[in-house]
C-alpha positions in Angstrom: -1.4 -20.7 1.3 -4.9 -20.8 0.2 -5.9 -20.4 -3.5 -7.3 -16.9 -4.0 -9.9 -15.8 -6.5 -10.1 -12.0 -6.6 -10.0 -10.9 -10.1 -7.6 -7.9 -9.9 -5.9 -6.4 -7.1 -3.7 -3.3 -7.3 -1.5 -1.7 -4.5 -1.1 2.0 -4.1 1.2 3.8 -2.0 -0.4 6.7 -0.1 0.2 10.3 -1.5 3.1 12.5 -0.1 3.4 13.9 3.3 5.5 16.6 4.9 7.7 14.0 6.5 8.3 12.4 3.1 9.6 15.8 2.0 11.7 16.1 5.4 13.0 12.5 4.7 11.9 11.3 8.1 11.1 7.8 9.2 7.1 7.9 9.3 6.3 4.3 10.4 3.1 4.2 12.3 3.2 8.0 13.3 -0.2 9.1 11.8 1.1 11.9 9.5 -1.5 13.4 7.1 -1.3 14.0 3.4 0.0 17.5 2.3 -1.5 19.2 -0.8 0.6 17.6 -3.0 -0.3 14.2 -1.7 -3.8 14.9 -2.3 -3.1 15.8 -5.7 -1.2 12.6 -6.1 -4.2 10.8 -4.9 -6.6 12.4 -7.5 -4.0 11.5 -10.3 -4.0 7.8 -8.9 -7.9 7.9 -9.3 -7.4 9.0 -13.0 -4.7 6.1 -13.4 -7.3 3.8 -11.9 -9.9 4.9 -14.3 -7.6 4.4 -17.3 -6.6 1.1 -16.0 -10.3 0.1 -16.0 -10.8 1.3 -19.5 -7.7 -0.6 -20.7 -8.9 -3.8 -19.0 -12.4 -3.4 -20.5 -11.0 -4.0 -24.0 -10.5 -7.7 -23.0 -13.2 -8.0 -20.2 -16.0 -5.7 -21.0 -17.6 -5.9 -17.7 -14.5 -4.8 -15.7 -15.0 -2.4 -12.9 -13.5 -1.6 -9.7 -15.6 -2.9 -6.7 -14.2 -1.2 -3.8 -11.1 0.2 -1.8 -9.3 -1.3 1.3 -6.7 0.9 3.2 -4.5 1.2 6.0 -6.0 2.8 9.0 -3.2 5.5 9.1 -4.7 8.6 7.9 -2.3 9.4 5.0 -3.5 6.1 3.3 -7.0 6.3 4.3 -7.2 9.8 3.0 -5.6 8.6 -0.3 -8.2 5.9 -0.5 -11.0 8.4 0.3 -10.0 10.7 -2.5 -9.9 8.0 -4.9 -13.2 6.5 -3.8 -15.0 10.1 -4.3 -13.4 10.5 -7.6 -14.5 7.0 -8.9 -17.6 6.6 -6.8 -16.4 3.6 -5.1 -17.1 2.3 -1.6 -14.4 2.3 1.1 -14.7 -1.3 2.1 -12.6 -1.5 5.1 -9.4 -0.6 7.1 -6.9 -3.3 7.6 -4.2 -3.1 10.4 -2.0 -5.6 8.6 -1.4 -2.8 5.8 -0.1 -0.5 8.2 3.5 0.5 7.5 6.5 -1.0 9.4 6.8 0.4 12.9 10.3 2.0 13.3 10.3 2.3 17.0 12.6 5.1 18.2 13.5 5.9 14.6 10.0 7.4 13.9 10.3 11.2 13.4 14.0 10.8 13.0 15.8 12.4 9.7 16.8 9.5 7.4 20.4 9.6 6.4 22.6 6.9 4.6 23.9 5.4 7.8 20.7 5.0 9.8 18.8 3.8 6.7 21.1 0.9 6.3 21.2 0.1 10.0 18.0 1.3 11.6 17.4 -2.1 12.9 20.5 -1.9 15.2 20.7 1.8 15.8 17.1 2.4 17.0 15.2 0.3 19.8 11.8 -1.1 19.3 11.8 -1.5 15.4 9.3 -4.3 14.3 11.3 -7.2 13.1 11.3 -7.6 9.3 10.1 -11.3 9.4 7.0 -10.2 11.5 6.4 -7.3 9.3 6.5 -9.1 6.2 4.2 -12.2 7.7 1.5 -9.6 8.7 1.6 -8.0 5.1 1.1 -11.4 3.6 -1.6 -12.4 6.2 -3.3 -9.1 5.2 -3.2 -9.8 1.6 -4.5 -13.4 2.0 -7.4 -12.1 4.3 -8.2 -9.5 1.6 -8.1 -11.8 -1.5 -9.9 -14.4 0.6 -12.7 -12.1 1.9 -13.2 -10.2 -1.4 -12.8 -13.2 -3.8 -13.7 -12.5 -7.4 -13.7 -8.7 -6.7 -11.5 -5.9 -8.4 -9.9 -4.2 -5.3 -7.7 -1.2 -4.8 -5.4 -1.5 -1.7 -3.7 1.6 -0.3 -0.8 1.0 1.9 2.8 2.3 2.5 6.1 2.4 0.8 8.2 0.0 2.8 5.2 -2.3 3.2 5.0 -2.6 -0.6 8.5 -2.9 -1.0 9.1 -5.7 1.5 6.0 -7.8 1.0 6.5 -7.7 -2.9 10.3 -8.4 -2.5 9.6 -11.4 -0.3 7.0 -12.9 -2.6 9.1 -12.4 -5.9 12.2 -13.5 -4.0 14.2 -10.3 -4.9 14.5 -6.6 -4.2 11.4 -4.5 -4.9 12.0 -0.6 -4.8 9.8 1.5 -2.7 7.3 2.9 -5.1 6.5 6.5 -5.6 3.9 8.3 -3.7 0.4 7.3 -5.1 1.8 4.9 -7.7 -0.4 2.2 -9.1 1.0 -1.4 -9.1 -1.0 -4.3 -10.1 -0.5 -7.4 -7.9 0.1 -10.8 -9.3 -2.3 -12.9 -7.4 -0.4 -16.1 -8.3 2.3 -15.0 -5.8 0.2 -15.6 -2.9 -0.7 -19.3 -4.1 3.0 -20.3 -4.2 
């Protein structure tokens, strides 16, 4: 993989949706944020502001350069709320940041059985290896295109979990809605 020189990259899971509350497979169904999700996005903006202040203690010129999102509205709106709060540009929407496509499972209520076996219980589920590969490809494209920049990436829970798990060689939990995770750029250089 190519060496990447973006300075700082953070990953944020979109804010809450009604389907998160209902525990439904969302996948690539374009479900909007709910009121709580919008509040969570605003809190993520506050957390990013505090992150920048902490980073400025060792890097006085540190500032966020922009936001990149999945094109699904729950991620894009989360990014827009953050961009408005921090007066940052929305740089682009990247298809590779979309959540995994769950095929016939999309819209179904998640229970223990179908969560553990959705790949065999439902038709049309995006193969995990293809899902992870497109996620890593998206990260490589972002870090290459925005080299030397401090970038906020807004994506989805399983996307973050599976891509991070693959890159670290272990399990990575699905993050809470609108949580901010600093991404270790060295993982892409391995």
